[in-house]
Residue, then its C-alpha position, 0 to 999 in steps of 0.5 A: x796639735x789640731x789639724x786645722x785652724x780658724x782665720x782668727x786662730x791662724x792670725x793669732x798664731x802669727x802666720x798672717x792670712x796665708x794658711x786659710x783652709x782649702x775650702x775657702x769661698x773666695x774665688x780662684x783664678x779658674x772660676x773668676x767670671x767678669x761681672x756684667x753691670x745690667x742697669x743703672x741701679x746696679x751700675x750706681x751701686x757697683x761705682x758706690x762700692x768701688x768708692x768705699x774701696x778707695x776710702x778703705x784702702x787709703x784709711x787702712x793702709x795709711x796711704x799718701x795719695x788716692x788709689x787710681x780707677x782705670x778705665x779703658x774707652x771703646x768710644x768717646x761717648x764713654x767718656x764720664x761726665x766732668x772728665x778733663x780732656x787735656x788738649x781740648x779743655x787745657x790745650x796741654x799734653x801730658x805722659x799717661x804717668x802723670x795723668x796718673x799722678x793728677x789723679x791720685x794727688x790732685x783728685x782729677x779725673x782725666x781722660x786721655x785719647x790719642x791727641x792728649x798724650x806726650x809720650x809714645x809707650x802708652x799709645x802703643x800699649x793701649x792700641x791707640x797707635x801702631x807699634x813698629x817692629x823696631x821699637x824692640x830695638x830700643x824698648x823693653x818688651x810689653x803687651x799691647x791691646x789690639x790696635x784700635x779697640x780702645x779710643x783712650x783711657x780715663x783715671x780718676x781718684x778711686x774713692x770718688x770716681x763716677x764709673x766702674x774701673x777696669x783696674x785699680x792702681x795703688x802707689x804705696x811704699x813696700x810696707x803698705x803693700x805688705x800689709x795688704x798683700x798678707x791678707x790674701x789667702x795662700x790659694x790666690x798667692x800665685x796670682x800675684x806677678x811682677x815686673x820691674x822694667x819699663x814701661x809701667x803704664x803698660x804693666x800696670x794696665x794691659x797686663x791685669x786686664x788681659x791676664x787677670x792677675x795682680x800686678x806689682x810694677x816698679x815705677x819707671x824712669x818717666x814716673x820718677x822724672x816727670x810724674x814726681x813719683x817717690x823714690x819709695x813707691x811701688x805700683x799695685x795694680x789689681x783687675x776689677x774682679x779681683x777687688x772684692x776679694x782683696x777688699x775682704x781680706x784686708x777689712x777682715x784682717x784691718x786689725x790683725x798682727x800684720x795689718x800696716x797700722x799695727x805691725x811695728x819694728x822690734x829687735x829682741x832675741x828669744x822674742x815670745x813665740x806663738x803656740x804654733x812656732x813652739x809646737x814646731x820647734x818642739x817636734x824638731x827637738x830644739x828649744x822653743x820657751 
């Protein structure tokens, strides 16, 4: 049996992309560095690349809504051109989960400052309002940004966003998430974290930005009741500097055996083994043909 396999061979053996060799050039958690944007030309190039990420995610995973570009605003002048400010422009207030929904379904770019919010959790999580000690008596715990660091948050459809996101949030069903995550190299698997309690608006934004990990988040009751999130939808939140690697794997394995488009159900006994399975079963003294 060969000691090493190319990525193409591994996919052909049915193991997904988890058996990438240790010498992969893909950045690990230890060597991740923020990507500074030095000038306007570089900024526009990076924005265009994120727009393409949005297009490819929708196309390859057959998503029903657009991935969301999310950016925290340090000052009001950071609000991108064309963004809707709910209270100022429409006399409305929204919960952050509703802003996510408007961005992914209606392709609306929304800037949520303190006066626009209608739910306390995102304001406390994003550092736009103080978090009283008593919150632990009626809420599940969550981390927050430093109070006063940001004045707001802007969200928009990734494929159309005119700003560089801090985080990309994708709403998808478990099979679509599996089709994306199985393209990751095995050494990056520990970067994927999960959280299954409220508030999802905190765990999908604050935590990826603070720890640099990819977060799978269960939409909370507010997402379901007020933002009309489907019962089969989960959230996947990816920090900006993880997107290049994640998209490279997805694009490379677009037509692989575990790609969402081509991973079909079947129920069959004694199904055909890939060669590596045969070798393993043979080494254990088991039937393999």
